[in-house]
N, C-alpha and C positions, 0 to 999 in steps of 0.2 A: 355057762350061763347062755341063753338061746342057742343060736346057732355058731358058736365059737368051736373050734375043731377041740377035741379034749387034749392033745398034747400041752395045747396053751391054759387048760383050766384051770392048774394050781396057780399057774403065774397072775390070770385074771384076779382070780380070787384075792389072792394075798394086794393086790390093789384096792379092791373093792372096800376094805378093813377102812383104806382111810377117807374116804366119801363122804360127806356129811348127810345125815338123813334128809333125802330127799325122796319126794313119790314118782317114783319111777312108772312110766306107762310102758307097757309090755303090749306088744301086738295082741296076744293073747288074755288080756285085762283091759281092753281099751272098750270105754262104754258105747252105747250106741249111736249118742251123739257125737265122739269123737271120730268113730268111725264113719259118719253122714256127711263131717268139717269136711270142707275144701281143702283145704290145708293139711295133708296126711304124708305119711310116708310114701316113699317108691315102692312099689312090690317086688317081692323077691326075682319073680319072672324079667320082669322089667329092668331090674338093675342087671342082671346076668348078662342081658340081651346087649344095652349099652356096654359093659366095662369088655363084653366078651368082642365086640365090635373092632377095639382098637386092634388093628396087629402089631404096629409099633411096639406096643406095651404088652404083649401077649406072652405067657411066660409058665410054668410048669408048679405047683407047690409041694414044697416038702414036707411029712415024707409021704404026703396022701398021693402024689403025682396028679392033682386034679388042675385042673384050665385055673387059670390066674391071671391077674392083671399087675404089672409095675407103674406104682404110683409116681416114683421118680425114674424120668427114662434114663439116665445117665447111672443109673445106681441097680444094683442086682440084687433088687429085692422082688419078692412075690406076694402077691396080697390077694385072698379068695375072690371071686366075683361077685360074691354077697357083701364085701366093705360097702358098708351104708346102706344096705336095704332094711334093717331093720333099728329099732332104738338100743344103743349098747355104746359103751366107749371104744369105738373101735380104735382108737390111735394109740391107747396103752397096748394093745397087743400087736398091732400092725405098724404103729410109726411113731415109736417111743422117743424118737429125736425132737419130734414135736413140742413134748410133753414139758421138757427145759425151759422152752419160750412159752408154753401157754400155760403153766403153773398148774392149780387147781381147774382147771375149766377143761384140762386133760381128760377127767376121769368123769365127766358129764356127759352121758348119754346124747347121741346125735344119730339123725339118720339124714339120706337125700329124699328131698321131696319131690313130689308127683308133679305139683302145678306151682310155679312160681307165682303166676299172677294171684291165683286163689290166696297164698299165703299173704302177698304184699296187700292184698285187699282185707284181710284180718287183723284187727287191730291189737289182738293179744299173742301175734307170731311176728318173729321175725328171721329173715333168711339172710345165709350168704352166699355170694358165688364162689366155687371150688378152684382151688389156688395148682390142685391137681389135674384135672380135668378140666380143659377151655377149648373155644372153641378158635382160638388162634393157633393153638398146638394140634387140636385133636379134632376139628371141625365140630366140638358138639360142647356144650356148657352144662354142666350139673351144680343144684344149689342144695345148700342143706342146712338143717336148724337144730337149736337146742329145745326151742320150748314147745316143738310138736313129740317131744320126748318126756319133758319134764315141767314141772309146773314154777320151775324158779322164772323171774323175769330177767331179761336179757338188754336191757335198754340205758341201764345206769353207766354211763361213759366213765362217770368220776373212780368207778372201780378200777379202769383200766390205768393202767402206769404209764406216765407221758415217758413216753420212749419211742420217735418215730422211726430211729434208723437202726437201733439194738447192736449198737455198737460194733458196726459193719466198719469194714476198712476202705476207704474210699483212694482208688489211684489216680492220681492228679498231675498234670503238667499245664504249661504254658505255650500257649502260639509260639513257631519260630521264627519270632520275628520280637525283638524286645522293642519296649514300648516306656520308657523311665517318665515318668517315678511309678508306672501301674505295676510292671515287672521286669525284671534283669538280672541279670549276674555282672559278675566284677572278675576283670581281670587277673595277672599274678601281682600286680601294682597296686590292686585295691580299687581301680577306675573304674567307672560305670560304662558298660558297654552300650549303645545302642543296634549293633548291630551282632546277629547270635554265628558265633567259630564251631570250633572244636570242643569248647567249654561247656557249649550247650548239652550235649551228651553223657557231660561228666555227671554222674550222680553226687558226688562228693561236692562238689561245686554248689553250694544252695542258691535258690530265689532270693531274690529280695523286692522290697517293692510295696505300696499300698494296698495291694489285693492280695499279697502273701500276708500281710499282715492281720489284713480283716479275716482270711480265714482262719489263721489262728488263731483270734479272739472270738471267732464263732465258735471253736472248738472247745475251746475253756468253757463258753457259754453253756454247751452243749451237755457239759459236765460227762463224757466217755459216752454218748451217745455215735459217736462215730470219729473216726481215726486216719488221717492223711497219711498217705505215701506217696513221695514222689517220684515223679521218672521223666520219661521226655518221650516229643510224639516222634512219630517215623517218617522216615525219609521218603517212603514210598506215597504216602497221603500228599508230601508236597509235591510229588509228580503228578498226583490227579486233579490236583488245584493250585497248577502253575502261579496263578496270579494272585494267590490269597493264602499266607501263610495261617492265616484265623480260619477259613472255611477249611482249610486243611487238619485243624485242630477238630475240630467238628467231623471230620470225616473219621478221625482216629478213634470217637468217641462211638461211631458207626459198627465201627470193625471190632468193637469189643476191645480195643488195644489200651486204653485207658477208659479208667469210671467219668473223670469230669475235668473239662479245661477251663483253666482260670486267667482270666485277661479281662480287657474291656473289649468285648466281642460282642458285635450288633446283632441282633435278632433282624433275621430278613427272611424274606419268602422261601429261598432256596436254602438255604441253613435249618430252617423247620423243616421241609423232607427229608432234613439228615440225620437229625437229632433232635432232643426234648431239651429242654431248656428250664432252669428256675426260675424264680419270678425275679423281674428287672432288677437291678443294682440301681440306675436312675436310667435318665434318657438324653439322647445325646444330639447337642442341635448342629448341624450339618451346615455350614454357613459358607459365603463367600469369601474366597480371597483374591483381592485385587490390587493392581499399580495404586502404589501412594497419590492421592489425589493432589491437585495443583489449586491454587489459590487464584480467583480473578479478580484482579485490580483495576480493570477499568474503569473509564468513566460512566459508561454506560450501567457498569454493576456496581456503581457507588451511587447511581443515582435511583437505581431501580429498590433501594433499599427504604426510600420514603416512605414508597407503597406498598412493602412488604409487611405491616401490620396488619391490613385488612385485606380480605379478599375483594376478587373484582368485581363480585356481584355488591358487596358493600358500599364501594364506592359510586358503584353505581345509581344507590338508591341515595347517598350523600347526595350527588349530583343534581338528582330530582326531586330532592326535598328542598333545595336551596332554592331551583329554580320555582317552584310551587311556591313556596314563600314568598319569593319576588313577585310575584303575578298577585297574589291575594292581598299582600297588603299595598300594592296599587291601587288596587280596584278599591279596596274597602277607606282608603283615605281620600279619593276622590280626586288625586292630583292628576291622573291622568286624561281625565276630560278637560280642566283646565289646563294644561299643557298643549293638549291637543289645538283647543281652541285658540289660544293665543298665534300658535304656530301657524294654523290656519287663517287667521287674521292677519301675521304678519306677511306669509307667502302672497295674497291676495293683496297687500297693498304695493308690495314689490313686484307684481308679477311674476313670481316662480313658479316652475312646474306645474305641472297640470294635476285635478283633483286627486287619484287613481295611485298615480307613485306619490303625491303627498303623502297619502295615509299609510303606506308600505313604507318612508323613510320616517315619520312621525311614529308609529306604533313599533318598528323597529328600534330606534333609538330610544323611546320610552323603555324598552324591555330590557336593552344590553345595561341602562343605566340602572334599572331597580334588581337586576341580576348581579350586576358589579358591585353595587352597596350592600347587598342580602349575602354576598361572597364575603365582601370584608369583614359584616360583623361573624361570621361564620368562624373564619380561620382567626379571628382575634378574641374567639368565646366571648361574644359578646351582644346584646342587639340595642335595637335602638331604641331611645329613652324617650318619650313623648307623653306627657301628661294629658295632655289634651287632646288623645289618639280615641277613635271611635272603639265603642266595644269589642266588634268583630275582631278588630286590628289588634288589640289587649289579647285576647284569647289567642288570636293565632301566635302572637310573639311570643306568648307563655309555654305553649308547645314548643317551638320552636327553641326557646331557652332551656329547655329540660334536654330536648336532643343534643344540643350542640354540648351541655354539661357532661353527658354520659357517654358521647361520642369522643369530644376531645379527652376525657379523661382514661376512656381505654386506650385511644392511640398514643399520647405522652405516654402511659406506663408503658406499651410494648417496643415505641419508637428504640429508644435506647438500646434495649438489647438486639435490637433488630440492625441496627446502625453500627455496632462491634463487632456484628457476627461475618463469617468468613465466608466469601461464596464458594465455594469448593466446586472442580469439577472433576467428575469422577461417576465412573460406571459402579454402583454397591448395590445391586438388586440384581437378582436371576433374572427378571421382567427385562429391565434396561439391555442385561446382556444380548437377551434372547433378540430386543427390537434393532440391537446394534448388529446381530448379526455374530458375535462374538463365539470363538467355539470353548468349550470349558470341560478340564479335564477332570474327571472322576475317577474313583475307585471300583473296578469292575463289580465288587461285591453289593455295591449299590446302585445298578443298572438298571434292572427292572423299577423298582423304585422311582428312582429318576425318569427313566423314558415313560411313566406312567403319570408322575405329577408334570413333569415339563417336556410335553410331545413335540413341542418346536423349538426347544433350546438345541443346539448343536455340542452334543457330548463326545469328548475325547477321552476312552478308557484306555489306562495304563494296560503295556502288553505283559507279555510275561516274564514272572521272574522281578518284576517291578510292581507288585499288587500290595505298597503302603506308602506313607508320603515322600519316601525316597523316590520313589517310582514317578508321582506326580512332578516333584521339584525337574526330576530328568525331562518329563514331558516339556515342563514350561521351560527352561533352559534351552530344548532343543525348537522353541518355536512353534510349539503344536499348539499352543493355545493360549489365550489373554486373560484366562481368571482361571480359579482353581475353588472344588469345593472340597471341604474336608470339616470333618467334626472333631477332633482333638488338637493341642498344640501344646508339644514339652518343650523344654530348655530348647534342646537342638534345633528343632523345626523353626521354633521361632528367630533364632538367630539366623536360620538361611533364607528365612522370609527378610530380616534384617538389612543381610549382604545382598537381595536383589531389589530391594526398596519395593517390597509388598506390605500387604494391611491386611488384620482379618476385620471384617466388617459385622455387624450385627444382623445382618440380612441371612433368617433362615432359610435354607432351602427345603431341606426334611428334617424330622425330629425321629431317629432312632431307639428304640429301648438298648440298654446295655445290660445281657444278662450272661450266664454262663452255660454252655452245653452240658448236658449230664446224662447219666443213662437214667432210665425212667424209673427203673425200681427205687433210685434214689432222688428223682427230682422233687418230690412232695417234702421229704426229711429235711433236706436243704434247705427248702423253700421255705418252711416252717422255723427253720432256727434263724433264717432271713428276716424274716418276718418279726420274729420275736426280737432280735438284736435291734432292728431300729425301732418299733413301738414302744417299747419299753426300759430301753436302754442308751437310744440315742445315737448308737452305731450306726457310720455310714462309710462308704468308701471316698466319697467325695469328703469327707471331713479329715481321713488320714492322706488324702493327696494332699490338701491345704498345707498341712503337718509338713509333707515333704516339698514342696515348694518352696516353705519359709525358712527351711534350713538348707536349701539349696541357692546359685549364684541366679541373678537377674538375667532375662535378654541383653543385648547391646542396644535394645532400642524399645519404645513402646509401638508394636505391631497391632494393639487394639484402637482402631478408629471407629469412633461413631461423629458425625456433625453435632451431635447434641451430648458434648464431652461433659459439662456439667451438671446439667439439668436438663432432660427429654420434653418437658413441658415449658421451657423457658419460650422454643421459638415459634408455640403453636399459634396458627394463625386465628383473627376473630372472625366466626362465621355469621351468617345473615341470623341464621337463628340464635344464637348467644345476642343480639341486641333488639331480639324480639320487645322488647317494655319501651325502650323509646321510640321504636317507628309505630308502634300501636298507642303510646301516650302522644304523640305530635299527631297521627292521623283523626283519633278524638276530637282533638282540639279546632284542627284543620275543616273538619266538618262540621261541627260547631256552629264555629265561626262565618262559614259558608254560607249554613241554613238561616244564620242571624240576618245577615245583609241579604241575601234573596228575598227574606220575608219584609225584612223595612222596605226594600226597594218596590216590591210590589205594594204595599200600603201605598208610598209615594205615588206611586204610577196611576193608581187608581184612584187617587186623592181621598184616601180614607185615613183615619187617626186609629192608634190601639195602644196598647203596653209598649210591644218593641216595633213601634214605629223610628221615623230617622229622627226624632227629636229625643226618643230618650237613649239609644245607639251611636246618636252621630258624633261630631267631633265636640259639639257640647251639651254633654251629659246633663242638663240642668233641670231637664221637664217641663220647657217654655219658660222658664224664669226669664232669660232672656229677650224672647218674643215679648211678651209684657210687658218689662221695662221699656222697651222701645216705643211702645205704642202710647205710653205715658209721655214719655220725653220727644216727641216725632219734630216739636215746635221749638226745639233750641236753636238760640242764637249763635252764631260763630265769627271770632274773629277774623277780619278780612286778611289780617297780617299772614293767617294759618293757611292760607288757600296758594296754591301756585300762581304767579305771574301771569301767565297766557289767559289763568280763567277769571281775571277782576275787568272790568269795563274802563272805560276813561275817568270815572269817577271814584275811582281804587274799590266799586262797591262790586261782591260775588257776582259774577254770572247766573245768568237764569237757569239751574241745570234742567229743570223741567222741560225748559223751550228745547235745550239741546238735545236731550236723551229722548224725548217725547214723555208725556205721563204714562201711557203704560208699559214701555221699560223699567221705568222708575216704582211705577208699582210692583211689577215681575221681578226687580232684583228685592225689594222692602221682602216679597214673601218667600224666596228665594233665602234671604239672611234668617226670617223668622223661622224655618225650617230646618236652621242648624246647618248649611251647606257650605259656608264658607265663614272665616271670622278672624283666622288667624295673621298676626300682623307680616308673618315671610311671606304669606300668600298676596297680601295686597302690594308689598315693595318688589314684588316682580318686577321685571326687567321688560320696560317698555320701548317700542321700537320708536324712533325719530320720526315725528310727524314732518311730512313735505308740504311746501308753501302748493296750490292748486292754480297758480298761476295771476289770481285775482287778488292773492293777499289773507287768502281763508282756509283755513287749516281742510286737512280732507276729512269728511265724515265720518270715515271709521277709525280714524285718528281721535278724532275728537270726543268721540263714544268713549273709547279705551282709556282715554285721560279722563272724562267724567264721571264712569264706573270706577276708578281707580280714587279719584277724590271722592266718591258716595262712599266708600268701603273706607277710607279713612275717618270717615265723618261720624258713622259706627261704631268704630273703633274708641272714638273718642268720646260716644256717649256711654 
């Protein structure tokens, strides 16, 4: 058949009998379209040139004595240089061992292709990289194809048997550092060992642990796709990597002494340059281990808890809103003008203070009184109740009331939790340790990652021979560091931490994937079964570890520490953004009330009347009813007994008020009253300074006006 050697012809014919009916494409019978197609077989001369240029594979065929090539470097076979140059079942003749794996495909014709790119661009062609001649071994890659030679499709992956490793036997071991419950051995008494001894190199003593159980279950799941043979690591690799037994096991994989290392082995940049890995089993956080924190029970610490529920910017906004509400409410009520006028008249009467200083004193005291009153309302979760208040005042206090409702509710809800919270004093994060200038002990295996992630931190990497948590503890005991970063914590390590009053925080420094270093030929196969085990069967290493932990004794103390022991969100501070609604709600009503008051003030100043003048929004929201009533009853008579004694004459008749005050001032007082400026009894009952005699038995003019003004207001209230 084609160019096969004659001595092999009878053997080829016997195999061809079993080939299904196929339409072979012999180079001598290919159509013109096939010959002009970009994806075609390599020419004979080119095949002989490529295969003949491999001196390490050169050989002489028997019995012809022609130049040939060895497909397997370490096997003494010899194949003609025309191997793969034409469409033929070359492996039946020259590589029969392949037929045991390939099955029926072994009998399909194939050839090396001349142009890989052209075949990849053709939708009806599929090509493969040769596993015999590769760039890594020979400096050149060859590609071959079935579809160039026959019309059968070659992209139905379902026809391929799901077998990734083909029953391979994997030589495995664990690192030369036991780490219960992941992997360990037992001594003669059946006790779990934490440090390896001579038993490590004794293959009759089996490995145990969660990692070992996990691999055993993977074997069962694979149903014969691979087998595991347990061995041990070399002592020489530990000399190459004295600071880490785990890196030493990775070195054994690279040296070809083992196929896979089983254990909680971090994937690091250094180790990836040595060996390939499986898919990650899980991710291991490297956390801070620090001295157990103390509790601050000082008076200052207890006092600060009162302000802990809110952040500082929230407290600032609360104070500003209280002050703003106090000032606006005083202005809207008109109380400021009355009190200032009364204070000025009293000061002029008694001859105290110059006018400028008097203004500062009056307004300062008035502002202080207003802020204290409003602050009292806020702290008591209430507001001033005044049915006769002006409309701007009511709008302002309505917004302030809603603000109090939300803020006080939020504050009280968090206050109890903060008051019972302990004030821990400790350095619990890598940032705090860096600011404090602490030295931090760490494993050399993570040196590159730590120095890149935390360049300003002073790390102390354990020396030769102590590259495990045992070494970290020794460094701590020697006083070389004030904190430790580590990723795993078994029972022995936890007990060591208890003895030294150390705790494990939740502050993550690094997060490393945990995987198994493995020979590259087996990496995809083992990774496939790991993926199947987790996604379809729920099998995880961490689940098996938890089962081991549940069966073993517990540490002598609780080494896991977090300030939020019960609920991580319980002590979350309320930020300014969380109170956005009450702030906006209050601001909206404050602006509305301000605009109403300003509009009414302008109308009054310009002596204009309108829908929103002082008659409508003033203290008497009666739309002029009081003013009209006053006009109708202006001539009312009074009982002299109702008047103060000092305002009666000798005949026990009321004094002539217009003569005392003057007609013009009395008319202004009536006009002011009609506009709704002053009607409250508590205003009329304000304290009046004692009037002094001028030496002639007459009352002081200012004092007389003040007395008559008070009387006039009482008369209006009686009406």
